[in-house]
N, C-alpha and C positions, 0 to 999 in steps of 0.2 A: 761341934767340930766338923761333922760331915757337911753341914750347911755352909760352913766357911770354906771347905775344900771345893764344894760345888761352885760357890761364887768365884773362887780363884780360877777354876777350870773354864767357866763361862767367859771371864775376862781374858784369859789366854786365847780362847777361841776367837773373840772379837778382835784382839790385836793381830792374830794370824791373818784375819781377813783384810788387814791394812798393810800387808807385806809388800815388798818391792816387786813382787812377781806380777802385780797388776799391769796390764799393757797400757802404754800411753795412747792417747787418741790418735787415730790415723791422720797423717798430714794430708791436707787437701790443697792442691794448687789453687791460687786465686783465679777466679773466672772473670771474663770480660775486662781484662787489663789493657787490651789494645783496641783502638778504633781506627778505621780507615776511611779515606775519602779521595775521590778523583777530582782534579781541578784543571780546567783549561787555562794555561798561563800565556799562550801566544795570543796575538790579536784575533778577533773573531772574523777576520778576513784573510783570504789566502789566494795566491796567484799561481796559475799554471801557464807555462810558456811553451809554445810549439813553433816549429818552423813552418814555412808556407805549405809544405807537403803534409803537415799534421804530425810529424814525428816529435815526440816529447823532448824538450830541451831542459826543462827544470820544473820543479814543483815545490812550493813552500810547505814544509811539514807543519802539522799541528803539534804544539808542545803541551804535553799533558803530564802533570805531576801527581803521583800517588803518595799520599802522606799516611804513615802508620804511626799513631800517637800513643805514647805510654800514659794511660789514664790511672795507673796505680800510683800510690804515694811513696813508692820506693824505687830505687834503681833496678832496672831489669838488665841482667847481664848473663850471658851464656853462649854456648856454641852456636855459631850462625848456621842456618840452613835456609838459604835464599831460594824460594821457588814461588810459582804462582802463574796467573794468566790474567789477561784483560781481553774481554770480548767487546767489540764495538760494532754496532749496527746502525745504519742510516735508516731512520724511521719515517721521515717525510721530506719532501712531498712524494718520494717513492721509497720503497724498501730495498736496501742492499745489505747483505751479510758479508763481512770481511773475514780474512784469516785471523785466527786467534794470535794475540801477541803474548809470547812467553816472557815472564819476568826473570831477568838474569842479574847476577851480582854486579856485573859491569854497569847496570842501570842505576845502582844504588849510589846516589850522590853524597849522602851522609846518613848516619855516622859511618866512619870507616870500619871495615872488618879487619881486626888486628889479630894475627895468629889464630885465625878461624873463630875469633870471639867477637861478639857485638855487644855494645852497652848502650842503654837508652835511659837517660835520667827522667824523673817524673815530669810530665808535661811536655817533653821534647818529642820530636817526630823524626822517624826515618823517612827519607824522601827518595823515591824512584822517579827518574826523569825519562819519559818516553817521547821520542821524536817520531811521530806517526804520520805515515802517508798511506792512504788506502791502496791495498794490493789485492791481487787475485781477480780483478775484473778488467776488461778491455778499457772501459771508460765509465767510471762510477756515477758521473753526472748525467748519463743518458736518461732522457725523460724528464729532467728538471727544467722548468721554464727559464728562458733567458732573453735578454735583449742584446742586439748586435749593432755595433757601430764600426764604420770603416773610417780610419783616419786619413788625412791627406797623403801620407806616404804609403797607402794601401794596407797598412797594418789593420788587422781585424781584432776588435775587442768584444768579447762576450761576457756579459754580467749576469750571473745566475741568481735565481731566487734563493733565499736562505734555506739551508738544509739543516736538519736536526739529527744529531748523533746521540745514541743511547749506549752507555758504557757500564760494564759491571765485571766482576770476576772474583778471584780469591788470591790471597797472599800469605806467605809464611816467612818469618825472618829468624825465629829461634827454633832450635831443634826440639825443645821441650814444650813448645806451644804449637798446637795444631793449626792447620790452615784456617784462616778467617775469611768470611765473605766480605767483599767490597760492596758497599751499598751502591745502588744504581745512581748514575749521574747523567744529566743531559746537557748538551751545549749546542748552540746554533752558530753556524758558520756560513759566510757568503764567499763564493768563489768567483774569481775573474780569470777568464782564459784569453790569452793573447796569441794570435797567429802573426808571427813576424813576416814582413814582406822581404823578398830576396833583395 
């Protein structure tokens, strides 16, 4: 009889160990659900126009797209928190460091931010569009080799050797996902500078 009571007691103890008081496994956010890339979408040529005195009249910007892609197999949706930066450096034939470009919600071409919420389906990309003109330097092509031609109307055309830009940075689009690094990208551009004759 005592042996039977002891067995019942041990069974009760084992059942108590399976009670609902056991904690559930801690939820872990999926990692590496987003990837980013910078792409030059404008032509790899750009024109700078000046008057005969050298004053700047206009300059074609470089159009750069930052794509942030959902690599997760589910819809990512949450409160938007748009921030980040892109650093661009000219690496050859001379080195020039430019002002950091801040990423703003106004640069986000898609998807739209609706009531402070952003949604990104699997395989889809959020796209930031940057219209970039080198700033912070008197003339960023100084020291870059060029050829010069004078046209019959005395307009001067300078064609510069190709310059290489190196770009990288970080970006954040969801409040619950930390900043992610933007892998470095390089692109080559040829500039033409035109001095108009009066």
